[in-house]
C-alpha positions as CSV (number, residue, x, y, z in Angstrom):
1,X,97.8,81.5,74.4
2,X,101.2,82.4,75.7
3,X,100.8,79.4,77.9
4,X,101.9,77.1,75.0
5,X,105.4,78.2,74.0
6,X,104.8,77.6,70.3
7,X,104.9,80.8,68.3
8,X,106.7,80.5,65.1
9,X,108.7,77.3,64.6
10,X,111.7,77.1,62.2
11,X,112.2,74.4,59.6
12,X,115.0,72.1,60.6
13,X,116.6,72.3,57.1
14,X,116.3,76.0,56.4
15,X,119.4,78.1,55.9
16,X,119.1,81.9,56.2
17,X,121.2,83.7,53.6
18,X,123.6,86.3,55.0
19,X,121.7,89.1,53.1
20,X,118.3,87.9,54.2
21,X,115.7,90.5,54.9
22,X,115.1,89.1,58.4
23,X,118.8,89.7,59.2
24,X,118.7,93.4,58.3
25,X,118.8,95.9,61.1
26,X,115.9,98.3,61.6
27,X,114.2,100.6,64.1
28,X,111.2,99.6,66.1
29,X,110.0,103.0,67.4
30,X,112.8,104.3,69.7
31,X,114.7,101.0,69.6
32,X,117.3,100.0,67.1
33,X,117.4,96.3,66.5
34,X,120.1,94.2,64.9
35,X,117.8,91.8,63.1
36,X,114.1,91.1,62.5
37,X,113.9,87.7,64.2
38,X,112.2,88.5,67.5
39,X,111.8,86.2,70.5
40,X,108.0,85.7,71.1
41,X,106.6,86.0,74.6
42,X,106.6,82.5,76.3
43,X,105.1,81.7,79.7
44,X,107.6,79.6,81.6
45,X,106.0,79.4,85.1
46,X,109.3,79.9,86.9
47,X,108.6,83.1,88.9
48,X,108.4,83.2,92.6
49,X,105.0,82.8,94.3
50,X,104.7,86.5,94.8
51,X,105.3,87.3,91.1
52,X,109.0,88.2,91.4
53,X,110.9,86.8,88.4
54,X,113.1,83.8,89.0
55,X,116.8,84.2,89.9
56,X,117.5,82.4,86.7
57,X,115.5,84.7,84.5
58,X,118.4,87.1,83.8
59,X,120.5,84.2,82.6
60,X,117.6,82.8,80.5
61,X,116.9,86.0,78.7
62,X,120.5,87.1,78.3
63,X,121.3,83.8,76.6
64,X,118.9,84.8,73.9
65,X,120.2,88.3,73.4
66,X,120.9,87.6,69.8
67,X,117.2,88.1,69.0
68,X,116.5,91.3,67.3
69,X,114.1,92.0,70.2
70,X,113.1,89.9,73.2
71,X,109.5,90.2,74.2
72,X,109.2,88.9,77.8
73,X,106.7,86.4,79.1
74,X,103.4,87.9,80.0
75,X,103.7,90.0,83.1
76,X,100.9,91.1,85.4
77,X,100.3,94.8,85.9
78,X,98.7,94.2,89.4
79,X,98.0,91.5,91.9
80,X,94.4,91.5,90.7
81,X,95.5,90.9,87.1
82,X,97.5,87.8,87.8
83,X,96.4,84.3,88.5
84,X,95.8,82.4,85.3
85,X,98.8,80.1,85.9
86,X,101.1,79.2,88.7
87,X,104.4,81.2,89.1
88,X,103.9,83.9,86.5
89,X,105.7,87.2,87.0
90,X,104.4,90.6,87.8
91,X,105.8,94.2,87.7
92,X,103.8,96.0,90.3
93,X,106.1,96.1,93.3
94,X,109.5,97.5,94.0
95,X,110.9,93.9,94.4
96,X,109.5,93.0,90.9
97,X,111.0,96.1,89.4
98,X,114.4,95.4,90.9
99,X,114.5,91.9,89.4
100,X,113.4,93.2,86.0
101,X,116.2,95.7,86.3
102,X,118.7,92.8,86.6
103,X,117.2,91.1,83.6
104,X,117.4,94.3,81.5
105,X,121.0,94.9,82.4
106,X,121.9,91.3,81.6
107,X,120.2,91.4,78.2
108,X,121.8,94.8,77.4
109,X,125.2,93.5,78.4
110,X,124.7,90.7,75.9
111,X,124.0,93.3,73.1
112,X,120.2,92.6,73.1
113,X,117.0,94.7,73.4
114,X,113.9,93.8,75.4
115,X,110.3,94.8,75.9
116,X,108.1,93.5,78.8
117,X,104.7,92.2,77.8
118,X,102.0,93.5,80.1
119,X,98.7,91.7,80.7
120,X,95.6,91.3,82.8
121,X,94.4,87.7,82.6
122,X,90.7,88.6,83.0
123,X,88.3,85.6,83.0
124,X,91.3,83.2,82.6
125,X,92.2,83.7,86.2
126,X,91.4,81.4,89.1
127,X,91.0,82.6,92.7
128,X,93.0,79.6,94.0
129,X,96.0,80.9,92.0
130,X,95.9,84.7,92.3
131,X,94.0,84.9,95.6
132,X,91.5,87.4,94.0
133,X,88.1,87.4,92.4
134,X,88.0,86.5,88.7
135,X,86.6,89.3,86.5
136,X,85.8,89.9,82.9
137,X,83.8,92.1,80.6
138,X,80.7,90.0,81.3
139,X,79.7,87.1,83.5
140,X,80.6,84.5,80.8
141,X,83.1,81.7,81.8
142,X,85.7,80.3,79.6
143,X,85.2,76.6,79.0
144,X,88.7,75.7,80.1
145,X,90.7,74.3,83.0
146,X,93.9,75.5,84.7
147,X,96.4,74.0,87.1
148,X,95.9,75.3,90.7
149,X,97.7,74.4,93.9
150,X,95.1,71.6,94.5
151,X,95.1,70.3,90.9
152,X,93.2,71.0,87.7
153,X,90.1,73.0,88.1
154,X,87.5,74.5,85.7
155,X,87.6,78.3,85.4
156,X,84.9,80.1,87.3
157,X,82.2,82.4,86.0
158,X,83.8,85.9,86.2
159,X,82.2,88.9,87.8
160,X,81.4,91.5,85.2
161,X,83.5,94.6,85.8
162,X,81.6,97.7,86.8
163,X,82.3,100.7,84.5
164,X,83.9,102.5,87.4
165,X,86.5,99.7,87.8
166,X,87.9,100.1,84.3
167,X,89.8,103.4,84.7
168,X,91.9,101.9,87.6
169,X,92.8,98.9,85.3
170,X,94.0,101.4,82.7
171,X,96.1,103.1,85.4
172,X,97.6,99.8,86.4
173,X,99.0,99.3,82.9
174,X,100.3,102.9,83.0
175,X,102.1,102.3,86.3
176,X,103.5,99.0,85.2
177,X,104.9,100.5,82.0
178,X,106.6,103.2,84.0
179,X,108.2,100.5,86.2
180,X,109.4,98.7,83.1
181,X,111.1,101.7,81.7
182,X,112.5,102.7,85.1
183,X,114.0,99.2,85.3
184,X,115.9,99.8,82.1
185,X,113.7,98.0,79.6
186,X,113.5,99.3,76.1
187,X,109.7,99.3,76.0
188,X,106.6,97.3,76.7
189,X,104.1,95.3,74.7
190,X,100.4,95.5,75.7
191,X,98.8,92.0,75.5
192,X,95.4,92.3,73.9
193,X,95.3,88.8,72.5
194,X,94.9,85.1,73.3
195,X,91.7,85.3,75.3
196,X,92.8,87.5,78.2
197,X,91.1,90.6,79.5
198,X,91.7,93.2,76.7
199,X,90.9,90.6,74.0
200,X,87.8,89.6,75.9
201,X,86.5,93.2,75.6
202,X,87.2,93.1,71.9
203,X,85.0,90.1,71.4
204,X,81.4,90.5,70.3
205,X,80.6,87.2,72.0
206,X,82.4,87.3,75.3
207,X,81.6,91.0,75.7
208,X,77.9,91.5,76.3
209,X,78.1,94.9,78.0
210,X,75.7,97.7,77.4
211,X,77.8,100.6,78.6
212,X,80.5,102.5,76.7
213,X,82.7,99.4,76.6
214,X,80.3,97.1,74.8
215,X,78.1,96.8,71.8
216,X,79.6,98.6,68.8
217,X,83.1,97.9,67.4
218,X,84.3,101.2,68.7
219,X,83.0,100.5,72.2
220,X,84.5,97.1,72.3
221,X,87.9,98.5,71.2
222,X,87.7,101.3,73.8
223,X,89.5,99.5,76.7
224,X,92.5,98.4,74.6
225,X,92.7,101.9,73.0
226,X,92.6,103.6,76.4
227,X,95.3,101.3,77.7
228,X,97.5,102.0,74.7
229,X,96.9,105.8,74.9
230,X,97.7,105.9,78.6
231,X,100.9,103.9,78.3
232,X,102.0,105.9,75.3
233,X,101.4,109.1,77.2
234,X,103.4,107.7,80.1
235,X,106.5,106.3,78.3
236,X,106.3,107.5,74.7
237,X,104.6,105.8,71.9
238,X,107.9,104.7,70.4
239,X,108.4,102.4,73.3
240,X,105.0,100.7,73.1
241,X,104.0,97.6,71.1
242,X,100.5,96.0,70.9
243,X,99.6,92.4,70.5
244,X,96.3,91.3,68.9
245,X,95.0,87.9,67.7
246,X,91.8,88.4,65.6
247,X,89.7,85.2,65.5
248,X,92.1,83.3,67.8
249,X,90.2,80.7,69.9
250,X,92.8,80.4,72.7
251,X,91.1,80.5,76.1
252,X,87.7,79.6,74.6
253,X,87.7,82.9,72.9
254,X,84.8,83.4,70.5
255,X,84.3,86.1,68.0
256,X,81.8,86.3,65.2
257,X,83.0,89.7,64.0
258,X,86.8,89.2,63.6
259,X,87.3,92.5,61.8
260,X,85.2,95.4,63.1
261,X,86.6,96.0,66.6
262,X,90.2,95.6,65.2
263,X,89.6,98.1,62.5
264,X,88.2,100.5,65.0
265,X,91.1,100.0,67.4
266,X,93.8,100.4,64.8
267,X,92.2,103.5,63.2
268,X,92.0,105.1,66.7
269,X,95.6,104.3,67.7
270,X,97.4,104.7,64.4
271,X,98.1,108.4,64.8
272,X,100.1,107.6,68.0
273,X,103.0,106.2,66.1
274,X,103.5,103.0,68.2
275,X,106.8,101.0,68.0
276,X,104.9,98.1,66.4
277,X,101.8,95.9,66.1
278,X,102.3,92.2,66.9
279,X,99.7,90.0,65.2
280,X,99.1,86.4,66.0
281,X,97.5,85.3,62.7
282,X,97.7,83.2,59.6
283,X,99.2,85.5,56.9
284,X,96.9,84.0,54.2
285,X,93.7,85.0,56.2
286,X,91.3,87.7,55.2
287,X,91.9,89.3,58.7
288,X,95.6,89.7,57.9
289,X,94.7,91.5,54.7
290,X,92.4,93.9,56.5
291,X,95.0,94.6,59.2
292,X,97.8,95.2,56.8
293,X,95.6,97.6,54.8
294,X,94.7,99.6,58.0
295,X,98.1,99.5,59.7
296,X,100.9,101.3,58.0
297,X,103.5,101.0,60.8
298,X,105.8,98.2,61.9
299,X,104.1,94.8,61.9
300,X,105.5,91.8,63.7
301,X,104.0,88.5,62.5
302,X,103.4,85.5,64.8
303,X,101.7,82.6,63.1
304,X,101.1,80.7,66.3
305,X,101.4,77.3,64.7
306,X,103.0,74.4,66.6
307,X,104.5,72.7,63.5
308,X,107.5,73.6,61.4
309,X,107.2,77.1,60.0
310,X,107.4,77.8,56.3
311,X,110.3,80.1,57.0
312,X,110.8,80.8,53.4
313,X,107.4,82.4,53.4
314,X,108.3,84.5,56.4
315,X,111.5,85.7,54.6
316,X,109.5,86.5,51.5
317,X,106.9,88.5,53.5
318,X,109.8,90.5,55.1
319,X,111.4,91.0,51.7
320,X,108.2,92.3,50.2
321,X,107.7,94.6,53.2
322,X,104.4,92.9,54.2
323,X,105.9,92.3,57.7
324,X,108.7,94.1,59.6
325,X,109.7,91.1,61.7
326,X,108.8,87.6,62.7
327,X,108.2,86.5,66.3
328,X,109.5,83.0,67.1
329,X,108.7,80.9,70.1
330,X,109.7,77.3,70.7
331,X,112.8,77.5,68.5
332,X,114.2,80.3,70.6
333,X,113.2,78.5,73.8
334,X,115.4,75.5,72.8
335,X,118.1,77.4,70.9
336,X,119.7,80.4,72.6
337,X,121.9,80.9,69.5
338,X,119.1,80.5,67.1
339,X,120.3,83.3,64.7
340,X,123.8,81.7,64.4
341,X,122.2,78.3,63.7
342,X,119.9,79.7,61.0
343,X,122.8,81.4,59.2
344,X,124.9,78.2,59.3
345,X,122.0,75.9,58.4
346,X,122.8,73.9,61.6
347,X,120.4,71.5,63.3
348,X,118.2,72.9,66.0
349,X,117.8,71.6,69.5
350,X,114.4,69.9,70.0
351,X,112.4,71.6,72.8
352,X,111.6,69.4,75.8
353,X,107.9,69.7,76.3
354,X,108.1,68.2,79.8
355,X,110.1,71.2,81.1
356,X,108.1,74.0,79.5
357,X,106.5,74.9,82.9
358,X,108.6,72.9,85.3
359,X,110.6,74.7,88.0
360,X,114.4,74.9,88.0
361,X,117.1,75.2,85.3
362,X,116.3,72.1,83.3
363,X,114.8,73.0,80.0
364,X,115.3,76.7,80.9
365,X,118.9,77.7,80.9
366,X,120.6,74.4,79.9
367,X,120.0,74.2,76.2
368,X,123.4,74.1,74.5
369,X,124.7,76.5,71.9
370,X,126.5,75.2,68.9
371,X,129.9,76.0,70.5
372,X,128.9,74.2,73.7
373,X,127.6,71.2,71.8
374,X,130.9,70.9,69.9
375,X,133.1,71.0,73.0
376,X,134.7,67.6,73.8
377,X,133.1,65.7,76.7
378,X,135.4,65.1,79.7
379,X,136.1,61.5,80.6
């Protein structure tokens, strides 16, 4: 889940050689990136109550402009699609768009590139957070709790979406993508992972529908495919990434078939020429082998582990061409100048877990760079 900022951690003792594959520039669709170490999407729960990004968000993201690509925290495409966690952002009003424009300008001024990750939380939502009814592919609740204004509560049984309600959701993704580009962003990433709505439709356990969006692998892949196709039609496929997580159990997600719907999905969208596919997966898994065999385009790997990464393995995978880039979470959260630290073999700041989702600047924009850490302290 994006809720836990722990994508791809870096070994504290690893030094990245100057000629490392992960430091080589490349193109991700329409976007030229300076390196292949991307900042993974990390929910930080600092948006305003109405979904407008925090006034500190431009500073937070621009501090990390050294990433080859910044992928934003998950961002709701409509009021109805928000509500899994407190204070998460949206991009469905003019006010939201204006704040994202400030963020895009700040990142670009710092020499960076940025995509906005778009989501619908599906059955992971709670009415006490979003103020709207919780929906999903079927009336099957996630066995999980979330923090609401009145404390921790279990997630409710969602209402199964009617077939006629699906096209408007696809349209919400299309409109949100247009707003992101109009705000000056380089592209968007569609979130079809980690137990949220699009992932729920892919599951052969959570999705028990009998219409055109359930049953066969092709039907379960249909919603994600339609969202990808609509967004690509709106802003150009070269500005669109897609995130998937076959077999991932986040959000009480269950899948018996961890291959079929993903093969169907990737075979359908492959001709579009997307910017990249972002996969949350263990690279030694059978599912990764299947995906790599089907997907010939750019592939961004996110192992999702919350322990030190075997960064040497990630570098090897990039060198062999098995992956295009690595998406890194907590290490970027705590180290705005992560690339410099890796090249120098410098120690990394330890992330402060207590401030992951707390309001305000602490643990958000106050992690020191190497240069700041080396400055003499005033008396």
